[in-house]
Steps between C-alpha positions, in 0.01 A plus 500: 500500500190420294245259640375213290133485392265301725474123440148556365642700204756225418228234515277696263788552255591130506141396442464739203824365350387139543162566337672666208727194443206266522301687236639290216251613236414846624465769237823690428520853358367569151688338216630721217392241244129495599264662257144621536207261549365415157178324598301469815151382586290656778638401837830352380788736429873440486663785691862400450724208399852449628724217393825353620678171583410344833674213678305214659585631846296811433186290534594297807309591816562386854181291503634284212775363725227348719239403238714427194236690294569827322329793669406749228401756763156561347639579156419345164831348393528286184805364314581333170672226700310439826792295643757777455451841668813673374451703186389826350182642651244755389343664804162632391347767729128536456292806578228337708154655527264417790349155467704407196643148462658322207262250336559128565717365221683828438814447295794706386660494151859625492696575185860605560847535349808407702824694475692177428267362231333742254184305431147555623411244766162422644378375837152437631405490868167369629451628854435226756325761712325814385534700823772621729528720803727739312424674163798327343564215263840333439559299185842343456691359206687232695707185466627417155294783358740748659842336506714815539458707812698785342253535213240772503184594311526727197127531433174339610120500482285353772125441468254392770200300369201330652432129450321569173793697356345848553773758559475649850811719480828519308825686526816508292846646524597811304726305266228243421288777349767634268461412132744230391652565159708180509389156390248334738667296772410134552269414786593242761241360738607428856345235719168628628406506863248219553296603800144407572234743610319434823 
């Protein structure tokens, strides 16, 4: 008869599982739709972008039940609708270099095409904080800007800029870079994230 592993092994396994479930915005494996970095300035580089739908519960931490305030766990998280967390998120992994921080007033410009609506849409995010403990930024198209949780992204381009509009880094999907022989698609502007810099 086999003996069970010590209680210490079970406790470690349960702790690891719990931390994995709580990591709502942690970086998943590389996305097949991500293309190479097109632009980057010294010190700021987009290493990878993943994107998928995330429910509001993915962002709820235990501390929120006590404080009533969202705990972003040290991440920069911005949304098109600040009151609605559920939506389609772009998780931007940055290659950090020693001593590098994003400038105050950093913003993200996102152009994207949804699978359920073939028009180029635009969203702008002004980061309420320029730093985080993890080299990761989450920008979400939420609320009425993303009404169908089954929809996906066909193509996108994301650009990080400083407060003056200087491009810090940019990345686009493979399909965004393909030449389009069809008629130009109309552009729809989504509600921008209105966040103030510290």
